C-alpha positions as CSV (number, residue, x, y, z in Angstrom):
1,M,218.0,66.4,23.9
2,K,215.7,68.0,21.4
3,L,212.0,68.0,22.2
4,S,209.2,68.8,19.7
5,G,207.3,72.1,20.1
6,G,204.3,70.0,20.9
7,V,205.8,69.1,24.3
8,E,206.0,72.8,25.2
9,W,202.4,73.3,24.1
10,A,201.2,70.2,25.9
11,L,202.9,71.2,29.2
12,H,201.4,74.7,29.1
13,C,198.0,73.3,28.4
14,C,198.3,70.9,31.4
15,V,199.4,73.8,33.7
16,V,196.5,76.0,32.7
17,L,194.0,73.2,32.9
18,T,194.8,73.1,36.6
19,A,193.1,76.5,36.9
20,A,190.0,75.6,34.9
21,S,186.8,74.6,36.8
22,E,185.3,72.9,33.8
23,P,186.5,71.2,30.6
24,V,188.2,73.7,28.2
25,P,187.7,73.5,24.4
26,A,190.8,73.0,22.4
27,A,190.0,76.2,20.4
28,R,190.0,78.2,23.7
29,L,193.4,76.7,24.7
30,A,194.8,77.6,21.3
31,A,193.4,81.2,21.6
32,L,195.0,81.6,25.1
33,H,198.4,80.6,23.8
34,D,198.0,82.1,20.3
35,V,198.9,78.8,18.6
36,S,197.6,76.8,15.7
37,P,194.3,75.1,16.8
38,S,194.9,72.1,14.5
39,Y,198.5,71.5,15.8
40,L,197.4,71.9,19.4
41,A,194.5,69.5,18.9
42,K,197.1,66.8,17.9
43,Q,199.0,67.4,21.2
44,L,195.7,67.2,23.2
45,Q,194.9,63.9,21.4
46,A,198.3,62.6,22.3
47,L,197.7,63.6,26.0
48,S,194.3,61.9,25.8
49,R,195.7,58.7,24.3
50,A,198.2,58.6,27.2
51,G,195.4,59.1,29.7
52,L,196.6,62.4,31.0
53,V,193.5,64.4,29.8
54,H,190.1,63.4,28.8
55,A,187.8,64.9,26.2
56,V,184.3,65.8,27.2
57,Q,181.9,65.8,24.3
58,G,179.0,68.2,23.8
59,K,178.2,71.9,23.9
60,T,180.1,72.4,27.2
61,G,182.8,70.0,26.2
62,G,186.5,70.3,26.1
63,Y,189.6,68.9,27.9
64,A,190.3,68.3,31.6
65,L,193.1,66.6,33.5
66,T,192.3,63.0,34.3
67,R,194.0,63.0,37.7
68,P,195.4,65.6,40.1
69,A,198.3,67.7,38.7
70,A,200.6,66.4,41.4
71,E,200.3,62.9,39.8
72,I,201.3,64.0,36.3
73,T,205.0,64.4,35.7
74,L,206.8,66.2,32.9
75,L,208.1,62.8,31.8
76,D,204.5,61.6,31.4
77,V,203.8,64.5,29.0
78,V,207.1,64.1,27.1
79,R,206.3,60.4,26.6
80,A,202.7,61.2,25.5
81,V,203.8,63.7,22.9
82,D,207.2,62.6,21.7
83,G,207.2,58.9,22.7
84,A,209.2,56.8,25.0
85,S,212.2,56.1,22.8
86,P,215.6,56.9,24.2
87,A,217.3,60.0,22.8
88,F,220.4,58.0,21.8
89,I,220.3,54.7,19.8
90,C,223.6,52.8,19.6
91,T,224.3,51.4,16.2
92,E,227.4,49.5,17.2
93,I,229.6,51.6,15.0
94,R,232.6,50.0,16.7
95,Q,231.8,46.8,14.7
96,R,232.4,48.6,11.4
97,G,235.3,49.8,9.4
98,P,238.8,48.5,8.8
99,L,239.5,48.1,12.5
100,A,236.1,46.8,13.5
101,T,235.7,45.0,16.8
102,P,234.3,41.5,16.3
103,P,230.8,41.1,17.6
104,E,231.9,38.3,20.0
105,Q,234.2,40.9,21.7
106,C,231.3,43.3,22.2
107,V,230.0,41.8,25.4
108,K,229.4,45.2,27.1
109,Q,228.0,48.4,25.8
110,C,230.7,50.7,24.5
111,P,231.7,53.7,26.6
112,V,229.8,56.1,24.3
113,A,226.5,54.1,24.7
114,R,227.0,53.8,28.4
115,A,227.6,57.5,28.8
116,M,224.6,58.5,26.6
117,G,222.4,56.0,28.3
118,A,223.3,57.4,31.7
119,A,222.6,60.9,30.5
120,D,219.2,59.9,29.1
121,A,218.4,58.1,32.4
122,A,219.4,61.3,34.4
123,W,217.3,63.5,32.1
124,R,214.3,61.2,32.4
125,A,214.7,61.0,36.2
126,S,214.8,64.8,36.4
127,L,211.6,65.1,34.3
128,D,210.0,62.4,36.4
129,G,210.7,64.4,39.5
130,V,208.7,67.5,38.5
131,T,204.9,67.5,38.3
132,I,202.3,69.7,36.6
133,A,201.4,70.9,40.2
134,D,205.1,72.0,40.7
135,L,204.9,74.0,37.5
136,A,201.6,75.6,38.5
137,A,203.1,76.5,41.9
138,S,206.1,78.1,40.0
139,V,203.6,80.2,37.9
140,E,202.1,81.4,41.2
141,A,205.5,82.2,42.6
142,D,206.7,83.9,39.5
143,S,203.6,85.7,38.4
144,G,201.6,86.1,41.6
145,P,198.7,84.3,43.2
146,D,196.2,85.8,40.8
147,A,197.8,84.7,37.6
148,L,196.4,81.1,37.3
149,P,193.0,82.1,38.7
150,A,192.8,84.8,36.1
151,V,193.7,82.3,33.4
152,G,191.1,79.9,34.8
153,A,188.4,82.6,34.6
154,W,189.3,83.5,31.1
155,L,189.3,79.8,30.0
156,N,185.9,79.3,31.5
157,G,184.6,82.4,29.7
158,A,184.2,84.6,32.7
């Protein structure tokens, strides 16, 4: 499965937003990750449309998670940024060519479509089983208990 770079950026933003005590401007998130502010803004807009973050207007505005990080899954973020379409779309190739299977004989999905559908379902179930809170806990385990608080302080201008 190939995901857009926007998914990575959106996931990182969601993780670091868990450490922020106030809304974080998109420009500040872009500076933290050294990424394009305009491209990151598109990802944040996608997260906002999906109800995962909300934008706060005004001088102290920015983005914040809309619900606890334990209630936002990786699948939620993937769907927000890349959409909900399955990775594999069957085109019924078995019904083409000189030895085509007649449509009336195609009462079940072909083995290729079944296998790809099962793989997609497993992949989505795996993403649905990991939350932003899980990722934040992994950051703490990998980088130490001060890593995210330091990011939060930097994001909030301290």
